[in-house]
MARBA-3410 file (N, C-alpha, C, O; in Angstrom, 1 decimal):
185
125.7,104.0,80.6,126.9,104.2,79.8,128.0,104.8,80.7,127.7,105.7,81.4 ~ 129.2,104.2,80.6,130.3,104.8,81.3,131.0,105.7,80.4,131.0,105.7,79.2 ~ 131.8,106.6,81.1,132.6,107.6,80.3,134.0,107.7,80.9,134.2,107.2,82.1 ~ 134.9,108.2,80.2,136.3,108.4,80.6,136.7,109.8,80.3,136.5,110.2,79.1 ~ 137.1,110.6,81.3,137.5,112.0,81.0,139.0,112.0,80.7,139.8,111.4,81.4
139.3,112.8,79.7,140.7,113.0,79.3,141.1,114.4,79.4,140.3,115.3,79.2 ~ 142.4,114.7,79.7,142.9,116.1,79.6,142.8,116.6,78.2,142.8,115.8,77.2 ~ 142.8,117.9,78.0,142.8,118.5,76.7,144.2,118.3,76.1,145.2,118.5,76.9 ~ 144.4,118.0,74.9,143.5,117.9,73.8,143.2,116.4,73.4,142.8,116.2,72.2 ~ 143.4,115.5,74.3,143.4,114.1,73.9,142.0,113.6,73.5,141.9,112.7,72.7
140.9,114.2,74.1,139.6,113.8,73.6,139.4,114.2,72.2,138.8,113.4,71.4 ~ 139.9,115.4,71.8,139.8,115.8,70.4,140.6,114.8,69.5,140.1,114.4,68.4 ~ 141.8,114.4,69.9,142.6,113.5,69.1,141.9,112.1,68.9,142.0,111.5,67.9 ~ 141.2,111.6,70.0,140.4,110.4,69.8,139.2,110.6,68.8,139.0,109.8,67.9 ~ 138.5,111.7,69.0,137.3,112.0,68.2,137.7,112.2,66.7,137.0,111.8,65.8
138.8,112.9,66.5,139.1,113.4,65.1,140.4,113.0,64.5,140.5,113.0,63.3 ~ 141.4,112.6,65.3,142.7,112.4,64.7,143.1,110.9,64.7,144.3,110.6,64.4 ~ 142.2,110.0,65.0,142.5,108.6,64.9,143.3,108.0,66.1,143.8,107.0,66.0 ~ 143.3,108.8,67.2,144.0,108.2,68.4,143.2,107.0,68.9,142.1,107.1,69.3 ~ 143.9,105.9,68.8,143.2,104.6,69.2,143.7,104.0,70.5,143.4,102.8,70.8
144.5,104.7,71.2,145.0,104.3,72.5,144.8,105.4,73.5,145.2,106.5,73.2 ~ 144.3,105.0,74.7,144.4,106.0,75.8,145.4,105.4,76.8,145.3,104.3,77.3 ~ 146.4,106.2,77.0,147.5,105.8,77.9,147.1,106.2,79.4,146.7,107.3,79.7 ~ 147.3,105.2,80.3,147.1,105.5,81.7,148.3,105.0,82.5,148.9,104.0,82.1 ~ 148.7,105.6,83.6,149.8,105.2,84.4,149.3,104.3,85.5,149.9,104.1,86.6
148.1,103.6,85.3,147.5,102.8,86.3,148.3,101.5,86.4,148.8,100.9,85.4 ~ 148.5,101.0,87.6,149.0,99.6,87.8,147.9,98.7,87.7,146.7,99.0,87.5 ~ 148.2,97.4,87.8,147.1,96.3,87.7,146.0,96.5,88.7,144.9,96.3,88.4 ~ 146.4,96.8,89.9,145.4,97.0,91.0,144.4,98.1,90.7,143.2,98.0,90.9 ~ 144.9,99.2,90.2,144.1,100.4,89.9,143.2,100.0,88.7,142.0,100.3,88.8
143.7,99.3,87.7,142.9,98.9,86.6,141.7,98.0,87.1,140.6,98.1,86.6 ~ 142.0,97.1,88.0,141.0,96.2,88.6,140.0,97.0,89.3,138.8,96.8,89.2 ~ 140.4,98.0,90.2,139.5,98.8,90.9,138.5,99.6,90.0,137.4,99.8,90.3 ~ 139.1,100.0,88.9,138.3,100.8,87.9,137.4,99.9,87.1,136.5,100.3,86.3 ~ 137.5,98.6,87.2,136.7,97.6,86.5,137.0,97.6,85.0,136.2,97.3,84.1
138.3,98.0,84.7,138.7,98.1,83.3,138.5,96.9,82.4,137.9,96.9,81.3 ~ 138.9,95.8,82.9,138.9,94.5,82.1,137.4,94.1,81.8,137.1,93.4,80.8 ~ 136.5,94.5,82.7,135.1,94.1,82.5,134.5,95.0,81.4,133.4,94.7,80.9 ~ 135.1,96.1,81.1,134.6,97.1,80.1,135.1,96.7,78.6,134.6,97.3,77.7 ~ 136.0,95.7,78.5,136.4,95.3,77.2,135.2,94.8,76.4,134.4,94.0,76.9
135.0,95.4,75.2,133.9,95.0,74.4,132.7,96.0,74.5,131.7,95.9,73.7 ~ 132.8,96.9,75.5,131.7,97.8,75.7,132.0,99.2,75.1,133.2,99.6,75.0 ~ 130.9,99.9,74.8,131.1,101.3,74.2,131.1,102.2,75.4,130.2,102.1,76.3 ~ 132.0,103.2,75.4,132.1,104.2,76.4,132.0,105.6,75.8,132.3,105.7,74.6 ~ 131.7,106.6,76.6,131.7,108.0,76.1,133.1,108.5,76.4,133.7,108.3,77.4
133.6,109.3,75.4,134.9,110.0,75.6,134.6,111.4,75.9,134.0,112.2,75.2 ~ 135.1,111.9,77.1,134.8,113.2,77.6,136.1,114.0,77.7,137.1,113.6,78.3 ~ 136.0,115.2,77.2,137.1,116.2,77.3,137.0,117.0,78.6,135.9,117.5,78.8 ~ 138.0,117.0,79.4,138.0,117.7,80.7,137.9,119.2,80.6,137.8,119.7,79.5 ~ 138.0,119.8,81.7,137.9,121.3,81.7,139.0,121.9,80.9,140.1,121.4,80.9
138.7,123.0,80.3,139.7,123.7,79.5,140.7,124.5,80.4,140.3,125.1,81.3 ~ 142.0,124.4,80.0,142.9,125.1,80.8,142.8,126.6,80.5,142.3,127.0,79.4 ~ 143.2,127.4,81.5,143.1,128.9,81.3,144.3,129.3,80.4,145.4,128.9,80.6 ~ 144.0,130.1,79.4,145.0,130.5,78.5,146.1,131.4,79.3,145.7,132.2,80.1 ~ 147.3,131.1,79.0,148.4,131.9,79.6,149.6,131.0,79.8,149.8,130.1,79.0
150.4,131.3,80.8,151.6,130.6,81.0,151.5,129.6,82.1,152.5,129.1,82.7 ~ 150.3,129.2,82.5,150.1,128.3,83.6,150.4,126.9,83.2,150.6,126.6,82.0 ~ 150.5,125.9,84.1,150.9,124.6,83.8,149.9,123.9,82.8,150.3,123.2,81.9 ~ 148.6,124.1,83.0,147.6,123.5,82.2,147.7,123.9,80.7,147.6,123.1,79.8 ~ 148.0,125.2,80.5,148.2,125.7,79.1,149.5,125.2,78.5,149.5,124.8,77.3
150.5,125.1,79.3,151.8,124.5,78.8,151.6,123.0,78.4,152.1,122.6,77.4 ~ 150.8,122.3,79.2,150.5,120.9,78.9,149.7,120.8,77.6,150.0,119.9,76.8 ~ 148.8,121.7,77.4,148.0,121.7,76.2,148.8,121.9,75.0,148.8,121.1,74.0 ~ 149.7,122.9,75.0,150.5,123.2,73.8,151.5,122.1,73.6,151.8,121.8,72.4 ~ 152.1,121.5,74.6,153.1,120.5,74.4,152.4,119.2,73.9,152.9,118.4,73.1
151.1,119.0,74.3,150.4,117.8,73.8,150.0,118.0,72.4,150.0,117.0,71.6 ~ 149.7,119.2,71.9,149.4,119.5,70.5,150.6,119.2,69.7,150.5,118.6,68.6 ~ 151.8,119.6,70.2,153.1,119.2,69.5,153.3,117.7,69.4,153.8,117.2,68.4 ~ 152.9,117.0,70.5,153.0,115.6,70.5,152.1,114.9,69.5,152.5,114.0,68.8 ~ 150.8,115.4,69.3,149.9,114.9,68.3,150.5,115.1,66.9,150.5,114.2,66.1
151.1,116.3,66.7,151.7,116.7,65.4,152.8,115.7,65.1,152.9,115.2,64.0 ~ 153.7,115.4,66.1,154.8,114.5,65.9,154.3,113.1,65.6,154.9,112.4,64.8 ~ 153.4,112.6,66.4,152.9,111.2,66.3,152.2,111.0,64.9,152.3,109.9,64.3 ~ 151.7,112.0,64.3,151.0,111.9,63.0,152.0,112.3,61.9,151.6,112.4,60.7 ~ 153.3,112.4,62.2,154.2,112.8,61.2,154.0,114.1,60.5,154.3,114.3,59.3
153.3,115.0,61.2,153.0,116.3,60.7,151.8,116.4,59.8,151.5,117.5,59.3 ~ 151.1,115.3,59.6,150.0,115.3,58.7,148.7,114.9,59.4,148.6,113.8,59.9 ~ 147.8,115.8,59.5,146.5,115.5,60.1,145.6,114.7,59.1,145.6,115.0,57.9 ~ 144.8,113.7,59.6,143.8,113.1,58.7,142.9,114.2,58.2,142.6,115.2,58.9 ~ 142.3,113.9,57.1,141.3,114.9,56.5,140.2,115.3,57.4,139.9,116.5,57.5
139.6,114.3,58.1,138.5,114.7,59.1,139.0,115.6,60.2,138.3,116.5,60.6 ~ 140.2,115.4,60.7,140.8,116.2,61.7,141.1,117.6,61.2,140.8,118.6,61.9 ~ 141.6,117.7,60.0,141.9,119.0,59.4,140.6,119.8,59.2,140.6,121.0,59.4 ~ 139.6,119.1,58.7,138.3,119.8,58.4,137.7,120.2,59.7,137.2,121.4,59.8 ~ 137.7,119.4,60.8,137.2,119.8,62.1,137.9,121.1,62.6,137.2,122.0,63.1
139.2,121.1,62.5,140.0,122.3,63.0,139.7,123.5,62.1,139.5,124.6,62.7 ~ 139.5,123.3,60.8,139.2,124.5,59.9,137.8,125.1,60.3,137.7,126.3,60.3 ~ 136.9,124.2,60.6,135.6,124.7,61.0,135.6,125.4,62.3,135.0,126.4,62.5 ~ 136.4,124.8,63.3,136.5,125.4,64.6,137.2,126.8,64.5,136.8,127.7,65.3 ~ 138.2,126.9,63.6,138.9,128.2,63.5,138.1,129.2,62.8,138.4,130.4,62.9
137.2,128.8,61.9,136.3,129.7,61.2,137.1,130.7,60.3,136.8,131.8,60.2 ~ 138.1,130.1,59.6,138.9,131.0,58.7,140.0,131.8,59.4,140.8,132.4,58.7 ~ 140.1,131.8,60.7,141.1,132.5,61.4,142.4,131.5,61.5,142.3,130.3,61.2 ~ 143.5,132.1,61.9,144.7,131.3,62.2,144.4,130.3,63.3,143.7,130.6,64.2 ~ 144.9,129.1,63.1,144.7,128.0,64.0,145.5,128.3,65.3,146.7,128.7,65.3
144.8,128.2,66.5,145.4,128.4,67.8,145.1,127.2,68.7,144.3,126.3,68.3 ~ 145.9,127.1,69.8,145.7,126.0,70.7,144.3,125.8,71.2,143.8,124.6,71.4 ~ 143.5,126.9,71.4,142.2,126.7,71.9,141.2,126.0,70.9,140.2,125.5,71.4 ~ 141.6,125.9,69.7,140.8,125.2,68.7,140.8,123.6,69.0,139.9,122.9,68.5 ~ 141.8,123.2,69.7,141.9,121.8,70.1,141.1,121.4,71.4,141.0,120.3,71.7
140.6,122.4,72.0,139.9,122.2,73.3,138.4,121.8,73.0,137.7,122.6,72.4 ~ 138.1,120.7,73.5,136.7,120.2,73.3,136.1,119.6,74.6,136.1,118.4,74.8 ~ 135.6,120.5,75.5,135.0,120.1,76.7,133.7,119.4,76.5,133.0,119.8,75.6 ~ 133.4,118.4,77.3,132.2,117.6,77.2,132.4,116.3,76.5,133.5,116.0,76.1 ~ 131.3,115.5,76.3,131.4,114.2,75.6,131.5,114.5,74.1,130.6,115.1,73.5
132.6,114.1,73.5,132.9,114.4,72.1,132.8,113.2,71.2,132.7,113.3,70.0 ~ 132.8,112.0,71.8,132.8,110.8,70.9,132.4,109.6,71.8,132.3,109.6,73.0 ~ 132.1,108.5,71.1,131.9,107.2,71.7,132.9,106.2,71.1,133.2,106.4,69.9 ~ 133.4,105.3,71.8,134.3,104.3,71.3,134.1,103.0,72.1,133.7,103.0,73.2 ~ 134.5,101.9,71.4,134.5,100.6,72.0,135.9,100.3,72.6,136.9,100.6,72.0
135.9,99.8,73.8,137.1,99.4,74.4,137.4,98.0,73.8,136.8,97.0,74.2 ~ 138.5,97.9,73.0,138.8,96.7,72.3,139.7,95.8,73.1,139.8,94.6,72.8 ~ 140.5,96.4,74.0,141.4,95.5,74.8,142.2,96.4,75.7,142.1,97.6,75.7 ~ 143.0,95.7,76.5,143.9,96.4,77.5,145.2,95.7,77.4,145.3,94.5,77.5 ~ 146.3,96.4,77.2,147.6,95.9,77.1,148.7,96.9,77.6,148.4,98.0,77.8
149.9,96.4,77.7,151.0,97.3,77.9,152.0,97.2,76.7,153.1,97.7,76.8 ~ 151.6,96.5,75.6,152.4,96.2,74.5,151.9,96.6,73.2,152.1,96.0,72.2 ~ 151.1,97.7,73.1,150.5,98.1,71.9,151.6,98.7,71.0,152.5,99.3,71.4 ~ 151.4,98.5,69.7,152.3,99.0,68.7,151.8,100.3,68.0,152.4,100.8,67.1 ~ 150.7,100.8,68.5,150.1,102.0,68.0,151.1,103.2,68.1,151.8,103.2,69.1
151.1,104.1,67.2,151.9,105.3,67.3,151.4,106.1,68.6,152.2,107.0,69.0 ~ 150.2,105.9,69.0,149.7,106.6,70.2,150.0,106.0,71.5,149.8,106.6,72.5 ~ 150.6,104.8,71.5,151.0,104.2,72.8,152.3,104.8,73.4,153.3,104.9,72.7 ~ 152.2,105.1,74.6,153.4,105.5,75.4,154.0,104.4,76.1,153.4,103.6,76.7 ~ 155.3,104.3,76.0,156.1,103.2,76.6,155.9,103.2,78.1,156.0,104.2,78.8
155.6,102.0,78.6,155.4,101.7,80.0,154.1,102.0,80.5,153.8,101.7,81.7 ~ 153.2,102.6,79.7,151.8,102.9,80.2,150.9,101.7,80.0,151.2,100.8,79.2 ~ 149.8,101.8,80.6,148.7,100.8,80.4,148.0,101.4,79.1,147.5,102.5,79.1 ~ 147.8,100.6,78.1,147.2,101.0,76.9,145.7,100.5,76.8,145.5,99.3,76.6 ~ 144.8,101.4,76.9,143.4,101.1,76.6,143.1,101.2,75.1,143.2,102.3,74.6
142.9,100.1,74.5,142.7,100.1,73.0,141.3,100.5,72.7,140.3,99.9,73.2 ~ 141.2,101.4,71.8,139.9,101.9,71.4,139.6,101.6,69.9,140.5,101.6,69.1 ~ 138.4,101.2,69.6,138.0,101.0,68.2,136.6,101.5,67.9,135.9,101.9,68.9 ~ 136.2,101.5,66.7,134.9,101.9,66.3,134.5,103.3,66.8,133.4,103.5,67.2 ~ 135.4,104.2,66.9,135.2,105.5,67.4,134.3,106.3,66.5,134.5,106.4,65.3
133.3,107.0,67.1,132.4,107.8,66.3,132.4,109.2,67.0,132.1,109.3,68.2 ~ 132.8,110.2,66.3,132.8,111.6,66.8,131.3,112.1,66.8,130.6,111.9,65.9 ~ 130.9,112.8,67.9,129.6,113.3,67.9,129.6,114.7,67.2,130.6,115.4,67.2 ~ 128.5,115.0,66.6,128.4,116.3,65.8,128.7,117.5,66.7,129.3,118.5,66.3 ~ 128.3,117.5,68.0,128.5,118.6,68.9,128.8,118.0,70.3,128.2,117.0,70.7
129.8,118.6,71.0,130.1,118.1,72.3,128.8,118.2,73.2,128.1,119.2,73.2 ~ 128.6,117.1,74.0,127.5,117.1,75.0,128.1,117.6,76.3,128.9,116.9,76.9 ~ 127.7,118.7,76.8,128.2,119.3,78.0,127.8,118.6,79.2,126.6,118.4,79.4 ~ 128.7,118.3,80.0,128.5,117.7,81.4,129.8,117.7,82.1,130.9,117.9,81.6 ~ 129.7,117.5,83.4,130.8,117.4,84.3,131.4,116.0,84.2,130.7,115.0,84.0
132.7,115.9,84.2,133.4,114.6,84.2,133.9,114.2,85.6,133.5,114.9,86.6 ~ 134.7,113.2,85.6,135.2,112.7,86.9,136.5,111.9,86.6,136.8,111.6,85.4 ~ 137.3,111.6,87.6,138.5,110.8,87.4,138.1,109.4,87.2,137.1,108.9,87.8 ~ 138.9,108.7,86.4,138.6,107.2,86.2,137.3,107.1,85.3,136.9,108.0,84.6 ~ 136.7,105.9,85.4,135.5,105.7,84.6,134.3,106.1,85.5,134.3,105.9,86.7
133.3,106.7,84.9,132.2,107.2,85.7,130.9,107.0,84.9,131.0,106.9,83.6 ~ 129.8,107.0,85.6,128.5,106.8,84.9,127.9,108.1,84.4,127.9,109.1,85.1 ~ 127.4,108.1,83.1,126.8,109.2,82.5,125.3,109.2,83.0,124.7,108.2,83.0 ~ 124.8,110.4,83.3,123.4,110.4,83.8,122.5,110.2,82.6,122.9,110.3,81.4 ~ 121.2,109.8,82.9,120.3,109.4,81.8,120.0,110.5,80.8,120.0,110.1,79.6
119.8,111.7,81.2,119.5,112.8,80.2,120.7,113.0,79.2,120.6,113.1,78.0 ~ 121.9,113.0,79.8,123.1,113.1,79.0,123.3,111.9,78.1,123.7,112.1,76.9 ~ 123.1,110.7,78.6,123.2,109.5,77.8,122.2,109.6,76.6,122.6,109.2,75.5 ~ 121.0,110.0,76.9,120.0,110.1,75.8,120.5,111.0,74.7,120.3,110.7,73.5 ~ 121.1,112.2,75.0,121.6,113.1,74.0,122.8,112.5,73.3,122.9,112.7,72.1
123.7,111.8,74.0,124.8,111.1,73.4,124.3,110.1,72.4,124.8,110.0,71.3 ~ 123.3,109.3,72.8,122.7,108.3,71.9,122.1,108.9,70.7,122.2,108.4,69.6 ~ 121.4,110.0,70.9,120.7,110.7,69.7,121.8,111.2,68.7,121.6,110.9,67.5 ~ 122.8,111.8,69.2,123.9,112.3,68.3,124.7,111.1,67.7,125.1,111.2,66.5 ~ 124.9,110.1,68.4,125.6,108.9,67.9,124.8,108.3,66.7,125.4,108.0,65.7
123.5,108.2,66.9,122.6,107.6,65.8,122.7,108.6,64.6,122.7,108.1,63.5 ~ 122.6,109.9,64.8,122.7,110.9,63.8,124.0,110.8,63.0,124.1,110.8,61.8 ~ 125.1,110.6,63.8,126.4,110.5,63.1,126.6,109.2,62.3,127.1,109.2,61.2 ~ 126.0,108.1,62.8,126.0,106.8,62.1,125.2,107.0,60.8,125.6,106.5,59.7 ~ 124.0,107.6,60.9,123.1,107.7,59.7,123.8,108.6,58.7,123.5,108.5,57.5
124.6,109.6,59.1,125.2,110.5,58.1,126.5,109.9,57.4,126.9,110.5,56.4 ~ 127.0,108.8,57.9,128.2,108.2,57.3,127.8,107.6,56.0,126.7,107.1,55.8 ~ 128.7,107.7,55.0,128.5,107.0,53.7,128.4,105.5,53.9,129.1,105.0,54.8 ~ 127.7,104.8,53.1,127.6,103.4,53.2,129.0,102.7,53.0,129.8,103.3,52.2 ~ 129.2,101.6,53.6,130.5,100.9,53.5,130.3,99.8,52.5,129.5,98.9,52.6
131.1,99.9,51.4,131.0,98.9,50.3,132.3,98.2,50.1,132.6,97.6,49.0 ~ 133.1,98.1,51.1,134.5,97.5,51.0,134.4,96.0,50.6,135.4,95.5,50.1 ~ 133.3,95.4,50.8,133.3,93.9,50.5,132.9,93.7,49.1,132.9,92.5,48.6 ~ 132.5,94.7,48.3,132.1,94.5,46.9,133.3,94.6,46.0,134.2,95.5,46.2 ~ 133.3,93.8,45.0,134.4,93.9,44.0,133.9,94.7,42.8,132.7,95.1,42.7
134.8,95.0,41.8,134.4,95.7,40.7,133.3,95.0,39.9,132.4,95.7,39.3 ~ 133.3,93.7,39.9,132.3,92.9,39.2,130.9,93.1,39.8,129.9,93.1,39.2 ~ 130.9,93.2,41.2,129.6,93.5,41.9,129.0,94.8,41.5,127.8,94.9,41.5 ~ 129.8,95.8,41.1,129.3,97.1,40.7,128.8,97.1,39.3,128.0,98.0,39.0 ~ 129.2,96.2,38.4,128.7,96.1,37.0,127.4,95.5,36.8,126.9,95.4,35.7
END
């Protein structure tokens, strides 16, 4: 399984807030070197990179401005799953930027396509848009080191990701969207 490491808090946004685009400033040559187009249709692991040190350094400023960006893109309203996740992470305390930090593999998602013309609220103008679908958040982040670009997950880590993925799938309520009211009677 391949993985993609994201700066904080974007892995959290993919896992919990419905972020369906990963923006990259890659040109076509870099995308080809990364083998991006061959990954379309495949499931990848979403990895949150190292946590920035709290304070006034550049990493912490990036984190807080990115949280403001998430808030703006969602029109100030978090999806229920995202709000619940943050409430659990905060443990009843006031919400702080560190609650958005999720180092390790936090989700799996399918690469649905690659474009520069996505209409998603998550798409940044001029960026390469990696379209994600069928995202499943893992119950607990799987700790491992990341890398730039796409990278291979080691066997032991992949086994834990697969175990948690199956657990998350089994815990989801059944999907009955194809049934009509008559089917229920």
